[in-house]
PAZAPA-4460 file (N, C-alpha, C; in steps of 0.05 Angstrom, whole numbers, plus 32768, in hexadecimal, padded with zeros to 4 digits):
% residues 256
    n_x    n_y    n_z   ca_x   ca_y   ca_z    c_x    c_y    c_z   seq   type   mol
   7FD5   7FCA   818B   7FE0   7FBB   81A2   7FCC   7FA4   81AB     1      L     A
   7FB1   7FAE   81AC   7F9E   7F98   81B5   7F9E   7F81   81A1     2      R     A
   7FA0   7F87   8188   7FA1   7F70   8174   7FB9   7F5D   8176     3      F     A
   7FD0   7F6B   817B   7FE9   7F5C   817B   7FE8   7F4B   8193     4      I     A
   7FE1   7F56   81AB   7FDD   7F46   81C2   7FCB   7F2E   81C1     5      K     A
   7FB3   7F34   81B5   7F9F   7F1E   81B2   7FA9   7F09   819F     6      K     A
   7FB7   7F10   818A   7FBF   7EFE   8175   7FD6   7EED   8182     7      T     A
   7FE8   7EF8   8192   7FFC   7EEB   819F   7FF2   7ED6   81B3     8      L     A
   7FDC   7EDD   81BE   7FD1   7ECB   81D3   7FC3   7EB3   81C4     9      K     A
   7FB4   7EB9   81AD   7FA5   7EA6   81A3   7FB1   7E96   8188    10      N     A
   7FC5   7EA3   817D   7FD0   7E97   8165   7FEF   7E96   8166    11      H     A
   7FF8   7E92   817C   8017   7E93   8182   8026   7E7E   816F    12      A     A
   8019   7E69   8168   8027   7E52   8159   8021   7E53   813A    13      D     A
   8013   7E6B   8132   800F   7E6D   8115   8029   7E76   8107    14      E     A
   8030   7E6A   80EF   8047   7E72   80E3   803F   7E8A   80D1    15      V     A
   804F   7EA0   80D8   8048   7EBC   80CE   805D   7EC6   80B8    16      V     A
   8074   7EBA   80B8   8089   7EC5   80A7   809F   7EB0   80A1    17      T     A
   80AE   7EB6   808E   80C5   7EA5   8088   80DD   7EB7   808E    18      L     A
   80F1   7EAC   809D   810B   7EB9   80A3   8120   7EA9   8098    19      H     A
   812E   7EB1   8084   8142   7EA5   8074   8139   7E8B   806C    20      K     A
   8121   7E88   8062   8115   7E70   8057   8109   7E5D   806F    21      G     A
   810C   7E64   808A   8103   7E55   809D   80E8   7E61   80A7    22      V     A
   80D1   7E50   80A9   80B9   7E5A   80B4   80BD   7E63   80D1    23      P     A
   80AE   7E7A   80D6   80AE   7E83   80F2   8092   7E89   80FE    24      M     A
   808D   7E7D   8114   8073   7E83   8121   8071   7E9E   812E    25      T     A
   805A   7EA8   8134   8057   7EC2   8141   8067   7EC2   815B    26      L     A
   8065   7EAE   8168   8074   7EAB   8184   8090   7EAE   817F    27      K     A
   809C   7E9F   816B   80B9   7EA0   8165   80C2   7EBB   815C    28      S     A
   80B1   7ECC   814D   80B5   7EE4   8146   80BB   7EF6   815C    29      V     A
   80AB   7EF5   8170   80AC   7F04   8187   80C2   7EFD   8199    30      F     A
   80C9   7EE3   819B   80DD   7ED7   81AB   80F7   7EE4   81A0    31      Q     A
   80FB   7EE2   8184   8113   7EEE   8176   8118   7F0A   817D    32      S     A
   8104   7F1A   8184   8107   7F35   818C   8105   7F37   81AA    33      M     A
   810A   7F22   81BB   8107   7F21   81D7   80F0   7F30   81E4    34      N     A
   80D7   7F2A   81D7   80C0   7F38   81E4   80AB   7F23   81EB    35      L     A
   809C   7F2A   81FD   8085   7F1B   8203   806C   7F2F   8203    36      S     A
   8055   7F24   8205   803E   7F36   8206   803D   7F49   821C    37      T     A
   804A   7F41   8233   8049   7F52   824A   805A   7F6B   8246    38      Y     A
   806E   7F69   8234   8080   7F7F   8230   8073   7F97   821E    39      D     A
   8061   7F8C   820D   8055   7F9F   81FB   8047   7FB6   8206    40      L     A
   804A   7FCC   81FC   803A   7FE7   8206   8036   7FF7   81ED    41      T     A
   8023   8007   81ED   801F   8019   81D7   8037   802B   81D1    42      V     A
   8044   8035   81E6   805C   8046   81E3   8072   8037   81D3    43      D     A
   8074   801D   81DB   8088   800D   81D0   8085   8008   81B4    44      M     A
   806B   8006   81AB   8065   8001   818F   806E   8019   817E    45      L     A
   806C   8032   818B   8078   8048   817E   806F   804E   8160    46      D     A
   8054   804C   815D   8049   8053   8145   8034   806A   8143    47      V     A
   8039   807B   8159   8028   8093   815D   8032   80AA   8147    48      H     A
   8021   80B7   813A   8029   80CB   8129   802C   80E6   813B    49      A     A
   8042   80E8   8147   8046   8103   8157   8050   8117   8143    50      D     A
   8055   812F   8150   805B   8148   813B   8076   8146   812F    51      R     A
   8089   8137   813C   80A1   8132   812B   809F   8122   8113    52      N     A
   808A   8113   8110   8086   80FF   80FB   8085   810C   80E0    53      T     A
   8079   8125   80DE   8072   812E   80C1   8087   813F   80B5    54      F     A
   809D   8144   80C4   80B3   8154   80B8   80C7   8146   80AF    55      H     A
   80C7   812B   80B5   80DF   811A   80AF   80D3   80FE   80A3    56      R     A
   80D9   80FC   808B   80CC   80E4   807C   80D8   80C8   8086    57      F     A
   80F2   80CA   8091   80FC   80B1   809D   80ED   80A9   80B7    58      D     A
   80E8   80BE   80C6   80D8   80BA   80DE   80BD   80B0   80D8    59      K     A
   80B0   80BF   80C6   8095   80B6   80BD   8095   8098   80B5    60      F     A
   80A7   8091   80A4   80AA   8075   809A   80AD   8061   80B1    61      N     A
   80BF   8068   80C4   80C6   8056   80DB   80AE   8050   80EB    62      A     A
   8099   8063   80EA   807E   805E   80F9   8070   8047   80F1    63      K     A
   8073   803D   80D8   8065   8026   80CD   8070   800E   80D9    64      Y     A
   8088   800D   80E6   8094   7FF6   80F3   808D   7FF5   8112    65      N     A
   807B   7FE3   8118   8074   7FE2   8135   8091   7FDD   8144    66      P     A
   8096   7FE5   815B   80AF   7FE2   816A   80C7   7FE6   8159    67      I     A
   80C4   7FF3   8141   80DB   7FF7   8130   80E3   7FDD   8121    68      G     A
   80D1   7FC9   8122   80DA   7FB0   8114   80C9   7FAC   80F9    69      E     A
   80DB   7FAB   80E5   80CD   7FA8   80CB   80BC   7F8C   80CA    70      S     A
   80C6   7F78   80DB   80BA   7F5E   80DA   809D   7F62   80E3    71      R     A
   8099   7F71   80F7   807E   7F74   8101   806A   7F83   80ED    72      L     A
   8079   7F95   80E0   8067   7FA3   80CA   805F   7F8F   80B6    73      R     A
   8073   7F7C   80AF   806D   7F68   809A   8057   7F55   80A3    74      E     A
   8057   7F4B   80BE   8045   7F3A   80C9   8027   7F47   80CA    75      V     A
   802A   7F60   80D4   800E   7F6B   80DB   8003   7F7E   80CA    76      F     A
   8015   7F8B   80B8   800B   7FA3   80AA   800E   7FA0   808B    77      L     A
   8014   7F86   8082   8017   7F83   8064   7FFF   7F73   805C    78      K     A
   7FF8   7F78   8041   7FE3   7F67   8034   7FF0   7F50   8023    79      T     A
   800A   7F53   801D   8019   7F3F   800D   802E   7F33   801B    80      D     A
   802A   7F22   8031   803B   7F14   803F   8039   7EF8   8042    81      N     A
   8048   7EEA   8054   8046   7ECD   8055   8029   7EC2   8059    82      Y     A
   8019   7ED2   8068   7FFC   7ECD   806E   7FEA   7ED8   805C    83      M     A
   7FF1   7EE3   8047   7FE0   7EF2   8034   7FD0   7F08   8043    84      Y     A
   7FDC   7F15   8057   7FCF   7F2C   8061   7FBA   7F27   8075    85      G     A
   7FBA   7F0F   807F   7FA3   7F07   8091   7FA1   7F19   80AA    86      K     A
   7FB8   7F20   80B7   7FB4   7F2E   80D1   7FAD   7F4B   80CA    87      Y     A
   7FB7   7F57   80B5   7FB2   7F73   80AC   7F93   7F75   80A8    88      F     A
   7F89   7F63   809A   7F6C   7F63   8094   7F5C   7F60   80AE    89      A     A
   7F65   7F50   80C1   7F54   7F4E   80DB   7F55   7F6A   80EA    90      R     A
   7F6E   7F77   80E8   7F6F   7F8F   80F6   7F5D   7FA5   80EA    91      I     A
   7F5B   7FA4   80D0   7F4B   7FB9   80C1   7F2D   7FB2   80C7    92      I     A
   7F26   7F98   80C9   7F0B   7F94   80CF   7F03   7F9A   80EB    93      K     A
   7F16   7F98   80FD   7F11   7FA4   8118   7F0B   7FC1   8118    94      E     A
   7F1C   7FCE   810A   7F1B   7FEC   8107   7EFF   7FF3   80FA    95      V     A
   7EF9   7FE3   80E6   7EDF   7FE8   80D8   7EC9   7FE4   80E8    96      A     A
   7EC9   7FD0   80F9   7EB1   7FCD   8109   7EAE   7FE1   811F    97      S     A
   7EC5   7FEC   812B   7EC4   8003   813C   7EB6   801A   812F    98      D     A
   7EC0   801D   8115   7EB5   8036   8109   7E97   8034   8101    99      L     A
   7E8F   801B   80FB   7E73   8016   80F6   7E63   8019   810F   100      E     A
   7E6C   8011   8125   7E60   8013   813F   7E5B   802F   8146   101      E     A
   7E70   803F   8142   7E6E   805B   8148   7E5E   806D   8133   102      S     A
   7E58   805F   811C   7E44   8069   810A   7E4E   8081   80F7   103      K     A
   7E5A   8099   8104   7E5F   80AE   80F6   7E79   80B3   80F2   104      Y     A
   7E8B   809E   80F5   7EA8   80A3   80F2   7EAD   8093   80D9   105      Q     A
   7EC0   809F   80C9   7EC8   8092   80B0   7EE8   8093   80AD   106      N     A
   7EF2   807F   809E   7F0F   807F   809A   7F14   807B   807D   107      A     A
   7F2C   8087   8077   7F34   8085   805C   7F51   8078   805C   108      E     A
   7F53   805E   8057   7F6B   8051   805E   7F7D   804D   8042   109      L     A
   7F96   804B   8044   7FA8   804B   802D   7FB3   802F   802B   110      R     A
   7FB5   8027   8012   7FC1   800E   800A   7FD8   8014   7FF5   111      L     A
   7FED   8007   7FF7   8004   800C   7FE2   8001   7FFC   7FC9   112      S     A
   8005   8006   7FB4   800B   7FF9   7F9B   8028   8005   7F93   113      I     A
   803B   7FF3   7F8C   8055   7FFD   7F8A   805E   8000   7F6D   114      Y     A
   804F   7FF3   7F5C   8055   7FF6   7F40   806D   7FE4   7F39   115      G     A
   8072   7FCF   7F49   8088   7FBE   7F44   8082   7FA8   7F31   116      K     A
   8067   7F9F   7F31   8060   7F8D   7F1C   8041   7F90   7F18   117      S     A
   8036   7F88   7F01   801A   7F8B   7EFB   8007   7F7A   7F0A   118      P     A
   8013   7F65   7F17   8000   7F53   7F28   7FFA   7F5F   7F44   119      S     A
   8006   7F75   7F4A   8001   7F81   7F65   7FE2   7F85   7F6A   120      E     A
   7FD6   7F90   7F56   7FB8   7F97   7F58   7FAA   7F7F   7F5E   121      W     A
   7FAE   7F69   7F50   7F9F   7F4F   7F52   7FA2   7F45   7F6F   122      A     A
   7FB9   7F46   7F78   7FC0   7F3C   7F95   7FB2   7F4E   7FA8   123      K     A
   7FB2   7F66   7FA6   7FA7   7F78   7FB8   7F86   7F75   7FBB   124      L     A
   7F7D   7F72   7FA1   7F5F   7F6F   7FA1   7F57   7F54   7FAC   125      A     A
   7F68   7F40   7FA5   7F61   7F26   7FB1   7F5E   7F26   7FD1   126      K     A
   7F73   7F34   7FDB   7F74   7F37   7FF7   7F5E   7F45   8001   127      W     A
   7F55   7F5C   7FF5   7F3F   7F6D   7FFE   7F25   7F5F   7FFC   128      A     A
   7F20   7F4D   7FE6   7F08   7F3E   7FE4   7F07   7F28   7FF3   129      I     A
   7F1B   7F16   7FF7   7F1D   7EFF   8005   7F17   7F05   8023   130      E     A
   7F25   7F19   802D   7F1F   7F1F   8049   7F09   7F34   8050   131      Y     A
   7EFC   7F3B   803A   7EE3   7F4C   803D   7EEA   7F65   804C   132      D     A
   7EFD   7F75   8045   7F04   7F8C   8054   7EF3   7FA4   804F   133      V     A
   7EDC   7F9F   8041   7ECB   7FB4   803B   7EBB   7FBE   8052   134      H     A
   7EB7   7FD9   8053   7EA4   7FE5   8068   7E9B   7FFF   805D   135      S     A
   7E82   8005   8063   7E76   801E   805B   7E81   8036   8068   136      N     A
   7E90   8030   807D   7E9F   8047   808B   7EBC   8049   8082   137      N     A
   7EC3   803B   806D   7EE0   803E   8065   7EE2   8040   8047   138      M     A
   7EF6   804D   803E   7EFC   804E   8021   7F19   804B   801E   139      R     A
   7F23   8043   8007   7F3E   803E   8002   7F4C   8053   7FF0   140      W     A
   7F62   805A   7FF7   7F73   806C   7FE6   7F8C   805D   7FE0   141      L     A
   7F93   805E   7FC7   7FAD   804D   7FC0   7FC4   8060   7FC0   142      I     A
   7FD7   8059   7FD0   7FF1   8069   7FCE   8008   805C   7FBE   143      Q     A
   8013   806C   7FAF   8028   8063   7F9B   8042   8071   7FA3   144      I     A
   8053   8061   7FB1   806D   806C   7FB7   8081   806F   7F9E   145      P     A
   808E   8087   7F9F   809D   808D   7F87   80B8   807C   7F86   146      R     A
   80B7   8066   7F80   80CE   8050   7F85   80DB   8048   7F6A   147      L     A
   80D5   8056   7F54   80E1   804F   7F39   80FE   804A   7F3B   148      Y     A
   810C   805D   7F49   812B   805B   7F49   8132   8043   7F55   149      D     A
   8125   8039   7F6B   812E   801F   7F7A   812A   8008   7F67   150      I     A
   8112   8006   7F58   810A   7FF0   7F46   811F   7FEF   7F32   151      F     A
   8127   8008   7F26   8139   800A   7F10   8156   8001   7F19   152      K     A
   815F   8009   7F30   817B   7FFF   7F3A   817C   7FE3   7F3F   153      S     A
   8163   7FD7   7F46   8163   7FB9   7F4A   815A   7FAB   7F32   154      N     A
   815C   7FB9   7F1C   8157   7FAD   7F01   813C   7FA0   7EFF   155      K     A
   8128   7FA8   7F0D   810C   7FA0   7F0A   80FF   7FA9   7EF2   156      I     A
   8107   7FC3   7EE9   80FB   7FCD   7ED2   810F   7FDE   7EC3   157      M     A
   8108   7FE3   7EAB   811E   7FF5   7E9A   8116   8011   7E98   158      N     A
   80FC   8018   7E99   80F8   8035   7E96   80DD   803A   7EA5   159      N     A
   80D8   8054   7EA6   80C1   805E   7EB6   80A4   8055   7EAB   160      F     A
   80A4   8050   7E91   808D   8048   7E84   8082   802E   7E91   161      Q     A
   8096   801B   7E97   8091   8001   7EA4   8081   8005   7EBE   162      E     A
   808E   8019   7ECC   8080   801D   7EE7   8063   8027   7EE4   163      F     A
   805E   8037   7ED0   8045   8043   7ECE   8031   802D   7EC3   164      L     A
   803D   801C   7EB0   802D   8004   7EA6   8024   7FF2   7EBE   165      N     A
   8036   7FEC   7ED0   802F   7FDC   7EE8   8019   7FE6   7EF8   166      N     A
   8017   7FFF   7EFA   8004   800C   7F0A   7FE8   800F   7EFC   167      I     A
   7FE9   8017   7EE3   7FCF   801F   7ED5   7FC3   800A   7EC2   168      F     A
   7FD5   7FF9   7EB5   7FCC   7FE9   7EA2   7FB6   7FD4   7EAD   169      Q     A
   7FBD   7FC8   7EC6   7FA5   7FB7   7ECF   7F8D   7FC6   7ED3   170      P     A
   7F8D   7FDF   7ED9   7F74   7FEF   7EDF   7F66   7FF5   7EC3   171      L     A
   7F72   7FFB   7EAD   7F65   7FFC   7E96   7F59   7FE3   7E8D   172      F     A
   7F69   7FCE   7E8F   7F61   7FB1   7E88   7F46   7FA9   7E96   173      E     A
   7F45   7FAE   7EAF   7F2E   7FA6   7EBF   7F16   7FBA   7EBD   174      V     A
   7F1B   7FD2   7EB4   7F07   7FE4   7EAD   7EF9   7FDC   7E91   175      T     A
   7F0A   7FD4   7E81   7F00   7FCA   7E66   7EF0   7FB2   7E68   176      K     A
   7EF9   7F9F   7E79   7EED   7F86   7E7B   7EED   7F7F   7E99   177      D     A
   7ED7   7F86   7EA8   7ED6   7F7E   7EC4   7ED8   7F5F   7ECA   178      P     A
   7ED2   7F50   7EB8   7ED0   7F33   7EBA   7EEE   7F26   7EBA   179      N     A
   7F00   7F3A   7EB1   7F1E   7F2F   7EB0   7F27   7F2B   7ECB   180      S     A
   7F1D   7F3A   7EDF   7F24   7F38   7EFB   7F10   7F42   7F0C   181      N     A
   7EFC   7F33   7F13   7EE3   7F3C   7F22   7EEB   7F47   7F3D   182      L     A
   7F01   7F3B   7F4A   7F0A   7F43   7F64   7F12   7F61   7F64   183      E     A
   7F24   7F65   7F4E   7F30   7F81   7F4C   7F1A   7F94   7F45   184      L     A
   7F07   7F8D   7F33   7EEE   7F9E   7F2B   7EE0   7FA4   7F44   185      H     A
   7EDC   7F93   7F55   7ECE   7F96   7F6E   7EDD   7FA9   7F80   186      K     A
   7EF5   7FA2   7F84   7F06   7FB2   7F97   7F08   7FD0   7F8E   187      F     A
   7F09   7FD3   7F76   7F0B   7FF1   7F6A   7EF5   8002   7F70   188      L     A
   7EDD   7FF6   7F75   7EC4   8006   7F7B   7EC7   8011   7F99   189      T     A
   7EDA   8007   7FA8   7EDF   8011   7FC2   7EF9   8025   7FC4   190      H     A
   7F04   8028   7FAD   7F1C   8039   7FAD   7F15   8054   7FA4   191      V     A
   7F1C   8067   7FB2   7F15   8083   7FAA   7F2A   8094   7F9D   192      I     A
   7F44   808C   7F9D   7F56   809A   7F90   7F74   8092   7F95   193      G     A
   7F87   80A2   7F8D   7FA2   809E   7F90   7FB3   80B4   7F9C   194      F     A
   7FC8   80AB   7FA9   7FDA   80BC   7FB8   7FF6   80B7   7FAD   195      D     A
   8007   80C9   7FAE   8023   80C5   7FA4   8035   80C9   7FBE   196      S     A
   8044   80B6   7FC7   8051   80BA   7FE0   8070   80B5   7FDD   197      V     A
   8080   80C5   7FEA   809C   80C0   7FEC   80A5   80DA   7FFE   198      D     A
   80BF   80DD   7FFD   80CB   80F5   800C   80C9   810E   7FFC   199      D     A
   80B6   811D   8004   80B2   8137   7FF5   80C9   814E   7FFA   200      E     A
   80DA   8146   800D   80F0   815A   8012   8108   8156   8002   201      S     A
   8109   8142   7FF0   8122   813B   7FE3   8124   8153   7FCF   202      K     A
   8140   815B   7FCC   8145   8172   7FB8   8143   8164   7F9B   203      P     A
   8138   8172   7F8B   8136   8168   7F6E   8135   817E   7F59   204      E     A
   813B   8177   7F41   813A   818B   7F29   811E   8188   7F1B   205      N     A
   810B   8199   7F24   80F1   8195   7F1B   80EA   819C   7EFC   206      P     A
   80FD   81A0   7EEC   80F9   81AD   7ED1   80E8   819A   7EC0   207      I     A
   80D3   81A4   7EB6   80C1   8196   7EA5   80BC   81A6   7E8F   208      L     A
   80C7   81A1   7E77   80C1   81B0   7E5F   80BE   819B   7E47   209      D     A
   80BC   81A6   7E31   80B7   8193   7E19   80CF   8180   7E14   210      E     A
   80E5   8187   7E20   80FE   8178   7E19   80FE   815F   7E2D   211      A     A
   80EE   815D   7E40   80EE   8149   7E55   80E7   812D   7E47   212      V     A
   80F3   8118   7E4E   80F0   80FE   7E41   80D5   80F2   7E48   213      R     A
   80C7   80E5   7E36   80B0   80D3   7E3C   80B7   80BB   7E4C   214      A     A
   80A3   80B2   7E5C   80A9   809B   7E6E   80B9   8084   7E64   215      P     A
   80B3   807E   7E4A   80C0   8067   7E3D   80DD   806C   7E38   216      A     A
   80E5   8085   7E38   8101   808D   7E34   810F   8095   7E4D   217      D     A
   80FE   8096   7E65   810D   809B   7E7E   8117   8082   7E89   218      W     A
   812F   807E   7E84   813D   8063   7E8E   8155   806C   7E9E   219      D     A
   8155   8084   7EAD   8169   808B   7EBE   8167   807A   7ED8   220      D     A
   817D   8079   7EE6   817F   806D   7F01   8170   807D   7F15   221      E     A
   816E   8097   7F0F   8162   80A8   7F24   8144   80AD   7F1D   222      E     A
   8135   80B5   7F34   8119   80B7   7F31   8113   80D1   7F20   223      N     A
   80FD   80D1   7F12   80F2   80EB   7F03   80E9   80FC   7F1B   224      P     A
   80E8   8118   7F12   80DF   8129   7F2C   80C2   8123   7F32   225      P     A
   80BB   812D   7F49   80A1   812C   7F53   808B   8133   7F40   226      Y     A
   808E   814B   7F31   807B   8154   7F1E   8076   8141   7F0A   227      A     A
   808B   8134   7F03   808B   8120   7EE8   8079   8108   7EF4   228      Y     A
   807C   80FD   7F0C   806C   80E9   7F17   8050   80F1   7F17   229      Y     A
   804B   8107   7F21   802F   8112   7F24   8022   8115   7F09   230      L     A
   8031   8122   7EF7   8025   8127   7EDC   8018   810D   7ECF   231      Y     A
   802B   80F7   7ED1   8025   80DF   7EC5   8010   80D1   7ED3   232      Y     A
   800F   80D1   7EEE   7FF8   80C8   7EFC   7FDF   80D3   7EF6   233      M     A
   7FDF   80F0   7EF6   7FC9   80FF   7EEF   7FBF   80F9   7ED2   234      Y     A
   7FD0   80F5   7EC0   7FC9   80F0   7EA5   7FBB   80D4   7EA3   235      A     A
   7FC6   80C2   7EAF   7FBA   80A6   7EAE   7F9E   80A4   7EBC   236      N     A
   7F9D   80B0   7ED3   7F85   80B0   7EE2   7F6F   80BF   7ED3   237      I     A
   7F73   80D6   7EC5   7F60   80E4   7EB6   7F55   80D3   7EA0   238      T     A
   7F66   80C6   7E8E   7F60   80B4   7E7B   7F4D   809C   7E86   239      V     A
   7F58   8091   7E9A   7F4A   807A   7EAA   7F2D   8082   7EB2   240      L     A
   7F2D   809A   7EBD   7F13   80A4   7EC7   7EFE   80A7   7EB3   241      N     A
   7F06   80B3   7E9C   7EF4   80B6   7E85   7EEA   809A   7E7A   242      H     A
   7EFD   8089   7E7A   7EF7   806D   7E72   7EE1   8061   7E86   243      F     A
   7EE8   8063   7E9E   7ED6   8057   7EB3   7EBA   8065   7EB4   244      R     A
   7EBB   807E   7EB0   7E9F   808C   7EAE   7E8F   8081   7E98   245      K     A
   7E9B   807D   7E82   7E8E   8072   7E69   7E81   8057   7E70   246      E     A
   7E8F   804A   7E80   7E86   802E   7E87   7E75   8030   7E9F   247      Q     A
   7E6E   8046   7EA9   7E5B   8049   7EBF   7E68   803F   7EDB   248      G     A
   7E83   8042   7EDE   7E91   803B   7EF6   7E99   8053   7F05   249      L     A
   7EA3   804E   7F1E   7EAD   8064   7F30   7EC6   806D   7F26   250      N     A
   7ECD   8089   7F2B   7EE7   8094   7F22   7EF8   8099   7F3A   251      T     A
   7F11   80A3   7F34   7F25   80A5   7F47   7F2F   80C3   7F4A   252      F     A
   7F36   80CD   7F61   7F44   80E7   7F66   7F62   80E1   7F67   253      V     A
   7F70   80F5   7F62   7F8E   80F8   7F6A   7F91   810A   7F7E   254      L     A
   7F9B   8100   7F96   7F9D   8110   7FAE   7FBA   810B   7FB9   255      R     A
   7FCE   8118   7FAD   7FE7   8112   7FB8   7FED   8122   7FD2   256      P     A
***
């Protein structure tokens, strides 16, 4: 809330997003929602994790949108937006300096890699290095939403192997040759592991036996079961860790 108010006061005329191809300033984003700085309160932002949040995935997800507006999430909480994640980086740096000041508090923050394209890692690392979001009191965990079915139905990919390639291939390549992307190499030294995220309450058929298809043959419209996702994440991370260890680099944990 402090950050939003401060930014509205000092950077109201900064162009922060495109709406139907038309540039919008921060001021006009808030005007389009009939809001001024005086109206904003912590309760209104509605991003507190209260006890109803953790039983319902839809409610949990909605908490990411300040005032229930996905536009505010895009402006303030995304790394890959019109401003290349400038505001999100500033918020993180403020949180980091609070942590450093209090000395004994640490935070483990999550950033998303969606597996939509192999360039996501390079973009994320560029953001992290450019805005220097590093702090000794913070570590990064990468969360991977289980969205294969959405990418498949939107014809972004043909099979589950492509999803896995988009996530892990860039990591193997930069482990093999750090000079291929120094920003990513540097960023990965502050990443401690991976999380798998989506709605765990969805009913599914979790049968995993020798007849189950390999990722390259999994071309269904529907998502593979949770156990399938986790097995292939585990398998890739294990191999990657052995490789990184041989190169004298840090390794990753899987903490779904």
